[in-house]
PyMOL Python script that loads the backbone (N, CA, C, O; Angstrom):
from pymol import cmd

cmd.read_pdbstr("""\
ATOM      1  N   PRO A   1     -47.918  25.604 -38.906  1.00  0.00           N
ATOM      2  CA  PRO A   1     -46.811  24.655 -38.726  1.00  0.00           C
ATOM      3  C   PRO A   1     -46.249  24.126 -40.053  1.00  0.00           C
ATOM      4  O   PRO A   1     -45.036  23.983 -40.206  1.00  0.00           O
ATOM      5  N   ASN A   2     -47.143  23.836 -41.013  1.00  0.00           N
ATOM      6  CA  ASN A   2     -46.658  23.331 -42.301  1.00  0.00           C
ATOM      7  C   ASN A   2     -45.820  24.371 -43.027  1.00  0.00           C
ATOM      8  O   ASN A   2     -44.792  24.043 -43.620  1.00  0.00           O
ATOM      9  N   THR A   3     -46.257  25.620 -42.979  1.00  0.00           N
ATOM     10  CA  THR A   3     -45.531  26.692 -43.646  1.00  0.00           C
ATOM     11  C   THR A   3     -44.156  26.873 -43.027  1.00  0.00           C
ATOM     12  O   THR A   3     -43.165  27.046 -43.736  1.00  0.00           O
ATOM     13  N   ILE A   4     -44.100  26.833 -41.722  1.00  0.00           N
ATOM     14  CA  ILE A   4     -42.816  26.989 -41.025  1.00  0.00           C
ATOM     15  C   ILE A   4     -41.889  25.834 -41.373  1.00  0.00           C
ATOM     16  O   ILE A   4     -40.708  26.044 -41.648  1.00  0.00           O
ATOM     17  N   GLN A   5     -42.412  24.629 -41.363  1.00  0.00           N
ATOM     18  CA  GLN A   5     -41.606  23.457 -41.702  1.00  0.00           C
ATOM     19  C   GLN A   5     -41.062  23.568 -43.123  1.00  0.00           C
ATOM     20  O   GLN A   5     -39.892  23.278 -43.372  1.00  0.00           O
ATOM     21  N   ARG A   6     -41.918  23.988 -44.050  1.00  0.00           N
ATOM     22  CA  ARG A   6     -41.469  24.150 -45.443  1.00  0.00           C
ATOM     23  C   ARG A   6     -40.395  25.217 -45.544  1.00  0.00           C
ATOM     24  O   ARG A   6     -39.446  25.071 -46.314  1.00  0.00           O
ATOM     25  N   ALA A   7     -40.533  26.287 -44.776  1.00  0.00           N
ATOM     26  CA  ALA A   7     -39.528  27.356 -44.792  1.00  0.00           C
ATOM     27  C   ALA A   7     -38.184  26.826 -44.286  1.00  0.00           C
ATOM     28  O   ALA A   7     -37.141  27.095 -44.882  1.00  0.00           O
ATOM     29  N   TYR A   8     -38.215  26.074 -43.188  1.00  0.00           N
ATOM     30  CA  TYR A   8     -36.976  25.478 -42.674  1.00  0.00           C
ATOM     31  C   TYR A   8     -36.358  24.520 -43.694  1.00  0.00           C
ATOM     32  O   TYR A   8     -35.142  24.514 -43.888  1.00  0.00           O
ATOM     33  N   GLU A   9     -37.184  23.724 -44.333  1.00  0.00           N
ATOM     34  CA  GLU A   9     -36.681  22.784 -45.337  1.00  0.00           C
ATOM     35  C   GLU A   9     -36.029  23.522 -46.501  1.00  0.00           C
ATOM     36  O   GLU A   9     -34.983  23.106 -46.999  1.00  0.00           O
ATOM     37  N   GLU A  10     -36.649  24.617 -46.932  1.00  0.00           N
ATOM     38  CA  GLU A  10     -36.085  25.409 -48.032  1.00  0.00           C
ATOM     39  C   GLU A  10     -34.760  26.041 -47.617  1.00  0.00           C
ATOM     40  O   GLU A  10     -33.800  26.034 -48.388  1.00  0.00           O
ATOM     41  N   LEU A  11     -34.704  26.581 -46.418  1.00  0.00           N
ATOM     42  CA  LEU A  11     -33.450  27.164 -45.923  1.00  0.00           C
ATOM     43  C   LEU A  11     -32.360  26.103 -45.808  1.00  0.00           C
ATOM     44  O   LEU A  11     -31.190  26.375 -46.078  1.00  0.00           O
ATOM     45  N   GLU A  12     -32.743  24.909 -45.411  1.00  0.00           N
ATOM     46  CA  GLU A  12     -31.777  23.814 -45.331  1.00  0.00           C
ATOM     47  C   GLU A  12     -31.275  23.438 -46.725  1.00  0.00           C
ATOM     48  O   GLU A  12     -30.076  23.231 -46.916  1.00  0.00           O
ATOM     49  N   ARG A  13     -32.189  23.348 -47.705  1.00  0.00           N
ATOM     50  CA  ARG A  13     -31.802  23.035 -49.093  1.00  0.00           C
ATOM     51  C   ARG A  13     -30.847  24.083 -49.645  1.00  0.00           C
ATOM     52  O   ARG A  13     -29.934  23.754 -50.403  1.00  0.00           O
ATOM     53  N   GLN A  14     -31.050  25.342 -49.271  1.00  0.00           N
ATOM     54  CA  GLN A  14     -30.199  26.428 -49.755  1.00  0.00           C
ATOM     55  C   GLN A  14     -28.870  26.492 -49.010  1.00  0.00           C
ATOM     56  O   GLN A  14     -27.984  27.263 -49.380  1.00  0.00           O
ATOM     57  N   GLY A  15     -28.730  25.688 -47.967  1.00  0.00           N
ATOM     58  CA  GLY A  15     -27.484  25.676 -47.212  1.00  0.00           C
ATOM     59  C   GLY A  15     -27.362  26.809 -46.220  1.00  0.00           C
ATOM     60  O   GLY A  15     -26.259  27.154 -45.798  1.00  0.00           O
ATOM     61  N   VAL A  16     -28.493  27.392 -45.842  1.00  0.00           N
ATOM     62  CA  VAL A  16     -28.482  28.515 -44.915  1.00  0.00           C
ATOM     63  C   VAL A  16     -28.527  28.044 -43.464  1.00  0.00           C
ATOM     64  O   VAL A  16     -27.896  28.647 -42.595  1.00  0.00           O
ATOM     65  N   VAL A  17     -29.269  26.970 -43.198  1.00  0.00           N
ATOM     66  CA  VAL A  17     -29.398  26.459 -41.833  1.00  0.00           C
ATOM     67  C   VAL A  17     -29.095  24.962 -41.800  1.00  0.00           C
ATOM     68  O   VAL A  17     -29.133  24.271 -42.818  1.00  0.00           O
ATOM     69  N   ALA A  18     -28.794  24.492 -40.592  1.00  0.00           N
ATOM     70  CA  ALA A  18     -28.570  23.058 -40.379  1.00  0.00           C
ATOM     71  C   ALA A  18     -29.300  22.648 -39.106  1.00  0.00           C
ATOM     72  O   ALA A  18     -29.090  23.235 -38.045  1.00  0.00           O
ATOM     73  N   PRO A  19     -30.162  21.634 -39.217  1.00  0.00           N
ATOM     74  CA  PRO A  19     -30.849  21.164 -38.000  1.00  0.00           C
ATOM     75  C   PRO A  19     -29.904  20.302 -37.159  1.00  0.00           C
ATOM     76  O   PRO A  19     -29.080  19.561 -37.693  1.00  0.00           O
ATOM     77  N   ARG A  20     -30.039  20.412 -35.848  1.00  0.00           N
ATOM     78  CA  ARG A  20     -29.280  19.563 -34.931  1.00  0.00           C
ATOM     79  C   ARG A  20     -30.278  18.911 -34.002  1.00  0.00           C
ATOM     80  O   ARG A  20     -30.926  19.569 -33.187  1.00  0.00           O
ATOM     81  N   ARG A  21     -30.387  17.598 -34.144  1.00  0.00           N
ATOM     82  CA  ARG A  21     -31.391  16.837 -33.394  1.00  0.00           C
ATOM     83  C   ARG A  21     -31.317  17.143 -31.898  1.00  0.00           C
ATOM     84  O   ARG A  21     -30.268  17.032 -31.263  1.00  0.00           O
ATOM     85  N   GLY A  22     -32.460  17.527 -31.374  1.00  0.00           N
ATOM     86  CA  GLY A  22     -32.554  17.803 -29.947  1.00  0.00           C
ATOM     87  C   GLY A  22     -32.086  19.194 -29.555  1.00  0.00           C
ATOM     88  O   GLY A  22     -32.274  19.602 -28.409  1.00  0.00           O
ATOM     89  N   LEU A  23     -31.481  19.930 -30.476  1.00  0.00           N
ATOM     90  CA  LEU A  23     -30.963  21.256 -30.148  1.00  0.00           C
ATOM     91  C   LEU A  23     -31.695  22.375 -30.890  1.00  0.00           C
ATOM     92  O   LEU A  23     -31.858  23.473 -30.359  1.00  0.00           O
ATOM     93  N   GLY A  24     -32.132  22.095 -32.110  1.00  0.00           N
ATOM     94  CA  GLY A  24     -32.813  23.124 -32.886  1.00  0.00           C
ATOM     95  C   GLY A  24     -32.201  23.274 -34.263  1.00  0.00           C
ATOM     96  O   GLY A  24     -31.522  22.375 -34.760  1.00  0.00           O
ATOM     97  N   VAL A  25     -32.449  24.416 -34.867  1.00  0.00           N
ATOM     98  CA  VAL A  25     -31.953  24.721 -36.207  1.00  0.00           C
ATOM     99  C   VAL A  25     -31.024  25.915 -36.092  1.00  0.00           C
ATOM    100  O   VAL A  25     -31.357  26.910 -35.449  1.00  0.00           O
ATOM    101  N   PHE A  26     -29.846  25.812 -36.724  1.00  0.00           N
ATOM    102  CA  PHE A  26     -28.828  26.844 -36.594  1.00  0.00           C
ATOM    103  C   PHE A  26     -28.391  27.367 -37.957  1.00  0.00           C
ATOM    104  O   PHE A  26     -28.288  26.618 -38.929  1.00  0.00           O
ATOM    105  N   VAL A  27     -28.138  28.667 -38.001  1.00  0.00           N
ATOM    106  CA  VAL A  27     -27.597  29.276 -39.219  1.00  0.00           C
ATOM    107  C   VAL A  27     -26.137  28.859 -39.313  1.00  0.00           C
ATOM    108  O   VAL A  27     -25.390  28.923 -38.336  1.00  0.00           O
ATOM    109  N   ILE A  28     -25.745  28.429 -40.511  1.00  0.00           N
ATOM    110  CA  ILE A  28     -24.355  28.041 -40.701  1.00  0.00           C
ATOM    111  C   ILE A  28     -23.614  29.160 -41.425  1.00  0.00           C
ATOM    112  O   ILE A  28     -24.192  29.857 -42.259  1.00  0.00           O
ATOM    113  N   ASP A  29     -22.351  29.325 -41.107  1.00  0.00           N
ATOM    114  CA  ASP A  29     -21.565  30.426 -41.641  1.00  0.00           C
ATOM    115  C   ASP A  29     -21.598  30.476 -43.165  1.00  0.00           C
ATOM    116  O   ASP A  29     -21.828  31.538 -43.743  1.00  0.00           O
ATOM    117  N   ARG A  30     -21.376  29.370 -43.804  1.00  0.00           N
ATOM    118  CA  ARG A  30     -21.362  29.393 -45.266  1.00  0.00           C
ATOM    119  C   ARG A  30     -22.748  29.697 -45.815  1.00  0.00           C
ATOM    120  O   ARG A  30     -22.886  30.126 -46.961  1.00  0.00           O
ATOM    121  N   GLY A  31     -23.777  29.475 -44.998  1.00  0.00           N
ATOM    122  CA  GLY A  31     -25.128  29.823 -45.401  1.00  0.00           C
ATOM    123  C   GLY A  31     -25.278  31.324 -45.568  1.00  0.00           C
ATOM    124  O   GLY A  31     -25.936  31.788 -46.499  1.00  0.00           O
ATOM    125  N   ARG A  32     -24.677  32.075 -44.677  1.00  0.00           N
ATOM    126  CA  ARG A  32     -24.727  33.531 -44.795  1.00  0.00           C
ATOM    127  C   ARG A  32     -24.048  33.971 -46.075  1.00  0.00           C
ATOM    128  O   ARG A  32     -24.557  34.833 -46.791  1.00  0.00           O
ATOM    129  N   LEU A  33     -22.901  33.381 -46.362  1.00  0.00           N
ATOM    130  CA  LEU A  33     -22.194  33.717 -47.587  1.00  0.00           C
ATOM    131  C   LEU A  33     -22.989  33.293 -48.806  1.00  0.00           C
ATOM    132  O   LEU A  33     -23.045  34.013 -49.802  1.00  0.00           O
ATOM    133  N   SER A  34     -23.605  32.117 -48.724  1.00  0.00           N
ATOM    134  CA  SER A  34     -24.413  31.619 -49.831  1.00  0.00           C
ATOM    135  C   SER A  34     -25.610  32.525 -50.073  1.00  0.00           C
ATOM    136  O   SER A  34     -25.927  32.845 -51.219  1.00  0.00           O
ATOM    137  N   ALA A  35     -26.272  32.937 -49.009  1.00  0.00           N
ATOM    138  CA  ALA A  35     -27.433  33.812 -49.140  1.00  0.00           C
ATOM    139  C   ALA A  35     -27.014  35.155 -49.717  1.00  0.00           C
ATOM    140  O   ALA A  35     -27.698  35.710 -50.577  1.00  0.00           O
ATOM    141  N   ARG A  36     -25.886  35.675 -49.241  1.00  0.00           N
ATOM    142  CA  ARG A  36     -25.395  36.948 -49.756  1.00  0.00           C
ATOM    143  C   ARG A  36     -25.029  36.819 -51.229  1.00  0.00           C
ATOM    144  O   ARG A  36     -25.347  37.698 -52.030  1.00  0.00           O
ATOM    145  N   GLY A  37     -24.367  35.736 -51.586  1.00  0.00           N
ATOM    146  CA  GLY A  37     -24.001  35.510 -52.983  1.00  0.00           C
ATOM    147  C   GLY A  37     -25.226  35.396 -53.864  1.00  0.00           C
ATOM    148  O   GLY A  37     -25.242  35.911 -54.982  1.00  0.00           O
ATOM    149  N   SER A  38     -26.241  34.731 -53.372  1.00  0.00           N
ATOM    150  CA  SER A  38     -27.479  34.587 -54.116  1.00  0.00           C
ATOM    151  C   SER A  38     -28.150  35.947 -54.306  1.00  0.00           C
ATOM    152  O   SER A  38     -28.651  36.246 -55.390  1.00  0.00           O
ATOM    153  N   ALA A  39     -28.162  36.756 -53.273  1.00  0.00           N
ATOM    154  CA  ALA A  39     -28.751  38.096 -53.363  1.00  0.00           C
ATOM    155  C   ALA A  39     -27.965  38.951 -54.350  1.00  0.00           C
ATOM    156  O   ALA A  39     -28.546  39.721 -55.115  1.00  0.00           O
ATOM    157  N   GLU A  40     -26.646  38.813 -54.330  1.00  0.00           N
ATOM    158  CA  GLU A  40     -25.815  39.574 -55.266  1.00  0.00           C
ATOM    159  C   GLU A  40     -26.078  39.143 -56.703  1.00  0.00           C
ATOM    160  O   GLU A  40     -26.121  39.982 -57.603  1.00  0.00           O
ATOM    161  N   LYS A  41     -26.254  37.855 -56.925  1.00  0.00           N
ATOM    162  CA  LYS A  41     -26.549  37.379 -58.278  1.00  0.00           C
ATOM    163  C   LYS A  41     -27.884  37.907 -58.772  1.00  0.00           C
ATOM    164  O   LYS A  41     -27.994  38.354 -59.914  1.00  0.00           O
ATOM    165  N   ARG A  42     -28.907  37.857 -57.909  1.00  0.00           N
ATOM    166  CA  ARG A  42     -30.228  38.367 -58.300  1.00  0.00           C
ATOM    167  C   ARG A  42     -30.183  39.863 -58.567  1.00  0.00           C
ATOM    168  O   ARG A  42     -30.786  40.350 -59.523  1.00  0.00           O
ATOM    169  N   THR A  43     -29.462  40.594 -57.712  1.00  0.00           N
ATOM    170  CA  THR A  43     -29.342  42.037 -57.884  1.00  0.00           C
ATOM    171  C   THR A  43     -28.599  42.360 -59.172  1.00  0.00           C
ATOM    172  O   THR A  43     -29.007  43.245 -59.923  1.00  0.00           O
ATOM    173  N   GLY A  44     -27.512  41.645 -59.429  1.00  0.00           N
ATOM    174  CA  GLY A  44     -26.756  41.853 -60.667  1.00  0.00           C
ATOM    175  C   GLY A  44     -27.607  41.596 -61.895  1.00  0.00           C
ATOM    176  O   GLY A  44     -27.551  42.351 -62.865  1.00  0.00           O
ATOM    177  N   ALA A  45     -28.388  40.543 -61.857  1.00  0.00           N
ATOM    178  CA  ALA A  45     -29.260  40.216 -62.991  1.00  0.00           C
ATOM    179  C   ALA A  45     -30.308  41.303 -63.194  1.00  0.00           C
ATOM    180  O   ALA A  45     -30.598  41.682 -64.329  1.00  0.00           O
ATOM    181  N   ALA A  46     -30.875  41.802 -62.107  1.00  0.00           N
ATOM    182  CA  ALA A  46     -31.886  42.865 -62.206  1.00  0.00           C
ATOM    183  C   ALA A  46     -31.264  44.139 -62.762  1.00  0.00           C
ATOM    184  O   ALA A  46     -31.867  44.816 -63.595  1.00  0.00           O
ATOM    185  N   LEU A  47     -30.061  44.467 -62.302  1.00  0.00           N
ATOM    186  CA  LEU A  47     -29.383  45.654 -62.810  1.00  0.00           C
ATOM    187  C   LEU A  47     -29.071  45.517 -64.302  1.00  0.00           C
ATOM    188  O   LEU A  47     -29.280  46.458 -65.068  1.00  0.00           O
ATOM    189  N   LYS A  48     -28.574  44.353 -64.716  1.00  0.00           N
ATOM    190  CA  LYS A  48     -28.275  44.140 -66.136  1.00  0.00           C
ATOM    191  C   LYS A  48     -29.524  44.291 -66.993  1.00  0.00           C
ATOM    192  O   LYS A  48     -29.485  44.904 -68.060  1.00  0.00           O
ATOM    193  N   SER A  49     -30.617  43.736 -66.526  1.00  0.00           N
ATOM    194  CA  SER A  49     -31.875  43.839 -67.259  1.00  0.00           C
ATOM    195  C   SER A  49     -32.319  45.297 -67.372  1.00  0.00           C
ATOM    196  O   SER A  49     -32.757  45.743 -68.433  1.00  0.00           O
ATOM    197  N   THR A  50     -32.202  46.027 -66.274  1.00  0.00           N
ATOM    198  CA  THR A  50     -32.589  47.432 -66.270  1.00  0.00           C
ATOM    199  C   THR A  50     -31.695  48.246 -67.203  1.00  0.00           C
ATOM    200  O   THR A  50     -32.177  49.113 -67.933  1.00  0.00           O
ATOM    201  N   ILE A  51     -30.404  47.966 -67.176  1.00  0.00           N
ATOM    202  CA  ILE A  51     -29.466  48.673 -68.057  1.00  0.00           C
ATOM    203  C   ILE A  51     -29.779  48.383 -69.519  1.00  0.00           C
ATOM    204  O   ILE A  51     -29.774  49.294 -70.346  1.00  0.00           O
ATOM    205  N   ARG A  52     -30.050  47.123 -69.843  1.00  0.00           N
ATOM    206  CA  ARG A  52     -30.407  46.782 -71.229  1.00  0.00           C
ATOM    207  C   ARG A  52     -31.659  47.533 -71.669  1.00  0.00           C
ATOM    208  O   ARG A  52     -31.722  48.038 -72.790  1.00  0.00           O
ATOM    209  N   THR A  53     -32.652  47.605 -70.787  1.00  0.00           N
ATOM    210  CA  THR A  53     -33.875  48.332 -71.105  1.00  0.00           C
ATOM    211  C   THR A  53     -33.583  49.820 -71.322  1.00  0.00           C
ATOM    212  O   THR A  53     -34.087  50.430 -72.265  1.00  0.00           O
ATOM    213  N   ALA A  54     -32.772  50.384 -70.447  1.00  0.00           N
ATOM    214  CA  ALA A  54     -32.427  51.807 -70.567  1.00  0.00           C
ATOM    215  C   ALA A  54     -31.685  52.076 -71.876  1.00  0.00           C
ATOM    216  O   ALA A  54     -31.984  53.048 -72.571  1.00  0.00           O
ATOM    217  N   LEU A  55     -30.725  51.223 -72.213  1.00  0.00           N
ATOM    218  CA  LEU A  55     -29.975  51.398 -73.461  1.00  0.00           C
ATOM    219  C   LEU A  55     -30.880  51.232 -74.681  1.00  0.00           C
ATOM    220  O   LEU A  55     -30.748  51.961 -75.664  1.00  0.00           O
ATOM    221  N   ALA A  56     -31.795  50.271 -74.610  1.00  0.00           N
ATOM    222  CA  ALA A  56     -32.730  50.055 -75.712  1.00  0.00           C
ATOM    223  C   ALA A  56     -33.637  51.265 -75.916  1.00  0.00           C
ATOM    224  O   ALA A  56     -34.125  51.513 -77.019  1.00  0.00           O
ATOM    225  N   ASN A  57     -33.854  52.017 -74.829  1.00  0.00           N
ATOM    226  CA  ASN A  57     -34.664  53.236 -74.909  1.00  0.00           C
ATOM    227  C   ASN A  57     -33.801  54.479 -75.111  1.00  0.00           C
ATOM    228  O   ASN A  57     -34.244  55.607 -74.891  1.00  0.00           O
ATOM    229  N   GLU A  58     -32.564  54.247 -75.532  1.00  0.00           N
ATOM    230  CA  GLU A  58     -31.621  55.286 -75.932  1.00  0.00           C
ATOM    231  C   GLU A  58     -31.191  56.227 -74.813  1.00  0.00           C
ATOM    232  O   GLU A  58     -30.864  57.384 -75.075  1.00  0.00           O
ATOM    233  N   LEU A  59     -31.188  55.753 -73.583  1.00  0.00           N
ATOM    234  CA  LEU A  59     -30.600  56.541 -72.503  1.00  0.00           C
ATOM    235  C   LEU A  59     -29.083  56.399 -72.603  1.00  0.00           C
ATOM    236  O   LEU A  59     -28.577  55.329 -72.940  1.00  0.00           O
ATOM    237  N   THR A  60     -28.373  57.460 -72.315  1.00  0.00           N
ATOM    238  CA  THR A  60     -26.909  57.401 -72.366  1.00  0.00           C
ATOM    239  C   THR A  60     -26.375  56.733 -71.105  1.00  0.00           C
ATOM    240  O   THR A  60     -27.048  56.718 -70.074  1.00  0.00           O
ATOM    241  N   PRO A  61     -25.171  56.183 -71.187  1.00  0.00           N
ATOM    242  CA  PRO A  61     -24.574  55.610 -69.975  1.00  0.00           C
ATOM    243  C   PRO A  61     -24.472  56.634 -68.838  1.00  0.00           C
ATOM    244  O   PRO A  61     -24.651  56.288 -67.670  1.00  0.00           O
ATOM    245  N   GLU A  62     -24.191  57.868 -69.177  1.00  0.00           N
ATOM    246  CA  GLU A  62     -24.099  58.908 -68.149  1.00  0.00           C
ATOM    247  C   GLU A  62     -25.442  59.113 -67.452  1.00  0.00           C
ATOM    248  O   GLU A  62     -25.499  59.252 -66.230  1.00  0.00           O
ATOM    249  N   ARG A  63     -26.524  59.131 -68.235  1.00  0.00           N
ATOM    250  CA  ARG A  63     -27.854  59.312 -67.644  1.00  0.00           C
ATOM    251  C   ARG A  63     -28.244  58.108 -66.796  1.00  0.00           C
ATOM    252  O   ARG A  63     -28.867  58.261 -65.745  1.00  0.00           O
ATOM    253  N   ILE A  64     -27.881  56.918 -67.249  1.00  0.00           N
ATOM    254  CA  ILE A  64     -28.160  55.705 -66.465  1.00  0.00           C
ATOM    255  C   ILE A  64     -27.442  55.782 -65.127  1.00  0.00           C
ATOM    256  O   ILE A  64     -28.021  55.454 -64.091  1.00  0.00           O
ATOM    257  N   ARG A  65     -26.174  56.218 -65.142  1.00  0.00           N
ATOM    258  CA  ARG A  65     -25.415  56.372 -63.891  1.00  0.00           C
ATOM    259  C   ARG A  65     -26.081  57.389 -62.974  1.00  0.00           C
ATOM    260  O   ARG A  65     -26.192  57.162 -61.770  1.00  0.00           O
ATOM    261  N   GLU A  66     -26.528  58.520 -63.546  1.00  0.00           N
ATOM    262  CA  GLU A  66     -27.198  59.543 -62.743  1.00  0.00           C
ATOM    263  C   GLU A  66     -28.452  58.983 -62.082  1.00  0.00           C
ATOM    264  O   GLU A  66     -28.687  59.201 -60.894  1.00  0.00           O
ATOM    265  N   LEU A  67     -29.246  58.270 -62.852  1.00  0.00           N
ATOM    266  CA  LEU A  67     -30.474  57.674 -62.307  1.00  0.00           C
ATOM    267  C   LEU A  67     -30.157  56.665 -61.210  1.00  0.00           C
ATOM    268  O   LEU A  67     -30.827  56.626 -60.178  1.00  0.00           O
ATOM    269  N   PHE A  68     -29.125  55.845 -61.443  1.00  0.00           N
ATOM    270  CA  PHE A  68     -28.724  54.859 -60.434  1.00  0.00           C
ATOM    271  C   PHE A  68     -28.281  55.554 -59.160  1.00  0.00           C
ATOM    272  O   PHE A  68     -28.731  55.195 -58.072  1.00  0.00           O
ATOM    273  N   GLU A  69     -27.402  56.546 -59.279  1.00  0.00           N
ATOM    274  CA  GLU A  69     -26.888  57.250 -58.103  1.00  0.00           C
ATOM    275  C   GLU A  69     -28.019  57.934 -57.328  1.00  0.00           C
ATOM    276  O   GLU A  69     -28.036  57.906 -56.097  1.00  0.00           O
ATOM    277  N   THR A  70     -28.955  58.542 -58.044  1.00  0.00           N
ATOM    278  CA  THR A  70     -30.083  59.194 -57.390  1.00  0.00           C
ATOM    279  C   THR A  70     -30.938  58.173 -56.640  1.00  0.00           C
ATOM    280  O   THR A  70     -31.338  58.404 -55.499  1.00  0.00           O
ATOM    281  N   SER A  71     -31.209  57.060 -57.284  1.00  0.00           N
ATOM    282  CA  SER A  71     -32.015  56.011 -56.654  1.00  0.00           C
ATOM    283  C   SER A  71     -31.300  55.415 -55.446  1.00  0.00           C
ATOM    284  O   SER A  71     -31.922  55.170 -54.412  1.00  0.00           O
ATOM    285  N   LEU A  72     -30.006  55.184 -55.575  1.00  0.00           N
ATOM    286  CA  LEU A  72     -29.230  54.632 -54.467  1.00  0.00           C
ATOM    287  C   LEU A  72     -29.220  55.593 -53.282  1.00  0.00           C
ATOM    288  O   LEU A  72     -29.434  55.179 -52.143  1.00  0.00           O
ATOM    289  N   ALA A  73     -28.971  56.880 -53.547  1.00  0.00           N
ATOM    290  CA  ALA A  73     -28.938  57.868 -52.466  1.00  0.00           C
ATOM    291  C   ALA A  73     -30.294  57.951 -51.761  1.00  0.00           C
ATOM    292  O   ALA A  73     -30.355  58.034 -50.534  1.00  0.00           O
ATOM    293  N   SER A  74     -31.364  57.928 -52.526  1.00  0.00           N
ATOM    294  CA  SER A  74     -32.707  57.985 -51.949  1.00  0.00           C
ATOM    295  C   SER A  74     -32.976  56.763 -51.079  1.00  0.00           C
ATOM    296  O   SER A  74     -33.515  56.885 -49.979  1.00  0.00           O
ATOM    297  N   SER A  75     -32.605  55.601 -51.567  1.00  0.00           N
ATOM    298  CA  SER A  75     -32.820  54.365 -50.803  1.00  0.00           C
ATOM    299  C   SER A  75     -32.005  54.353 -49.524  1.00  0.00           C
ATOM    300  O   SER A  75     -32.505  53.951 -48.474  1.00  0.00           O
ATOM    301  N   LEU A  76     -30.761  54.788 -49.600  1.00  0.00           N
ATOM    302  CA  LEU A  76     -29.906  54.836 -48.400  1.00  0.00           C
ATOM    303  C   LEU A  76     -30.481  55.791 -47.359  1.00  0.00           C
ATOM    304  O   LEU A  76     -30.458  55.508 -46.161  1.00  0.00           O
ATOM    305  N   GLN A  77     -30.991  56.916 -47.828  1.00  0.00           N
ATOM    306  CA  GLN A  77     -31.575  57.888 -46.916  1.00  0.00           C
ATOM    307  C   GLN A  77     -32.781  57.288 -46.184  1.00  0.00           C
ATOM    308  O   GLN A  77     -32.944  57.500 -44.983  1.00  0.00           O
ATOM    309  N   LYS A  78     -33.616  56.548 -46.897  1.00  0.00           N
ATOM    310  CA  LYS A  78     -34.786  55.911 -46.279  1.00  0.00           C
ATOM    311  C   LYS A  78     -34.368  54.876 -45.261  1.00  0.00           C
ATOM    312  O   LYS A  78     -34.966  54.787 -44.188  1.00  0.00           O
ATOM    313  N   VAL A  79     -33.347  54.087 -45.577  1.00  0.00           N
ATOM    314  CA  VAL A  79     -32.859  53.051 -44.662  1.00  0.00           C
ATOM    315  C   VAL A  79     -32.302  53.690 -43.395  1.00  0.00           C
ATOM    316  O   VAL A  79     -32.545  53.209 -42.288  1.00  0.00           O
ATOM    317  N   ARG A  80     -31.560  54.770 -43.564  1.00  0.00           N
ATOM    318  CA  ARG A  80     -30.971  55.455 -42.399  1.00  0.00           C
ATOM    319  C   ARG A  80     -32.044  56.053 -41.504  1.00  0.00           C
ATOM    320  O   ARG A  80     -31.893  56.061 -40.282  1.00  0.00           O
ATOM    321  N   LYS A  81     -33.120  56.552 -42.087  1.00  0.00           N
ATOM    322  CA  LYS A  81     -34.211  57.122 -41.289  1.00  0.00           C
ATOM    323  C   LYS A  81     -34.880  56.053 -40.431  1.00  0.00           C
ATOM    324  O   LYS A  81     -35.297  56.320 -39.304  1.00  0.00           O
ATOM    325  N   ARG A  82     -34.980  54.829 -40.981  1.00  0.00           N
ATOM    326  CA  ARG A  82     -35.618  53.731 -40.236  1.00  0.00           C
ATOM    327  C   ARG A  82     -34.752  53.278 -39.078  1.00  0.00           C
ATOM    328  O   ARG A  82     -35.258  52.811 -38.058  1.00  0.00           O
ATOM    329  N   ASN A  83     -33.445  53.418 -39.240  1.00  0.00           N
ATOM    330  CA  ASN A  83     -32.520  52.965 -38.182  1.00  0.00           C
ATOM    331  C   ASN A  83     -32.290  54.109 -37.255  1.00  0.00           C
ATOM    332  O   ASN A  83     -31.547  53.976 -36.283  1.00  0.00           O
TER     333      ASN A  83
END
""", "prot")
cmd.dss("prot")
cmd.show_as("cartoon", "prot")
cmd.util.cbc("prot")
cmd.orient("prot")
């Protein structure tokens, strides 16, 4: 129960859900956008870090693109198999 309560509180702080007394907890529309924006920021930061590492190790931009495209295609294929 404590873990669940903390999770709800964190989601509320992030603007993802809003509690309604006597009715429950509901996802709010801007929460979805906020969560998506947050995920995009984290993903962008991870990609930038990876690109900096690749460049520091003297990989060419073309090779970085090839590696990205290969990884993306592989990940998409795995996701499609699960669905």
